[in-house]
N, C-alpha and C positions, 0 to 999 in steps of 0.2 A: 504494500500500500504506500503510495507516495506521501511524503510529508511536505506540508506547506508551512511557511515561517512568517512570523511577525518579527521585525528586527529594529534595533536602534544603532545608528552609526554615530561616530564622533570624530572630530579632528584630533590631532596629536596632543594639543594643549587642553583638550576636553572642555572647550568653551562653546561648542556648537553641537547640536543634536539633530539628527535626521531620522524620522520614523517612516517605516514602510512595511510592505508585505510582498512575498514572492512565492512562486511555485517551486523554485529550485534555488536554494541559498548559494550553493557553489557556483552554479551557472550565472546567477544574477551578478556576481561580482568578479567573474573572470571575463566577462564581455566588456571590452574597452568602451564601447559606445554607451552602454547602460551606466557604467561607472562615471564616465565623463559628464553625463546628463545629471546624475544624482548629486555629484559634489563638484563645486567649482574648483578651478585650478588653485585658488588662494587657500582652499580648505584642505586640499589633498596633502599628504596621503590620508585616506579615511580608515577608520578602525571600527570593526564590529565589536561592540562592547556589551550587547544584550540581544538575546533572541528567545522566542518561544515557538515550539512546534505545534501544528494543528493538523487535523485530518482533512480539512477542506480549505480551499482558498478563500471562500466566503468568510469563514471563521477568522482566518488570519487577517483579512482585510478589515473586518469589523473591529478586531482588537486594535489594529493600527489606527483606524479612524477614532476610536475611543481615546487612545493615548495621545493622539495629535491635539485633542481638545484640552489636555492637561497643561497646567503651568509647568515650567522647567523643574521647579523644586519637587513636584510630585513624580516627574519622570526620573529624576535623580534618585529619589527614594526607591523606586522600583529597581533601577539598575544596581544600586548599592546593596540591596538585599541579596541579590544573586551573584554579584561580582564586586565585592567590597574593595578589592585592590585595583579595580578598573583594568584588569588584565585585557590585553588585546586578544580577542577570540579568533580574529582573522584580520590580517593586514591587507588593506586594499589600496593599491597604488596603480593608477591607470597606466603609467609608463611601463611598469614591470609586468602587469597583468596581461598586457597585449603581446608580450614576447612569446 
């Protein structure tokens, strides 16, 4: 059964958050064009710092829409509960991903 993901990306200094959902987490961020559209050059490299798996894309998108309405402090509380050291779960750099 395929897994769908809700995710939160951040820049290296952890000052910017981007929330989204995808059908395939690995493919989403190895595609140079998708990454370039998701994060501007000033914010790259991007880092995956949080994600949740879902059994349907609709559920993942619903969760992303819910979290997008939250203030940043609430998003950070969610992230810190699961990833208190803010470990990079996946390094996303358009220049190296395209290679």
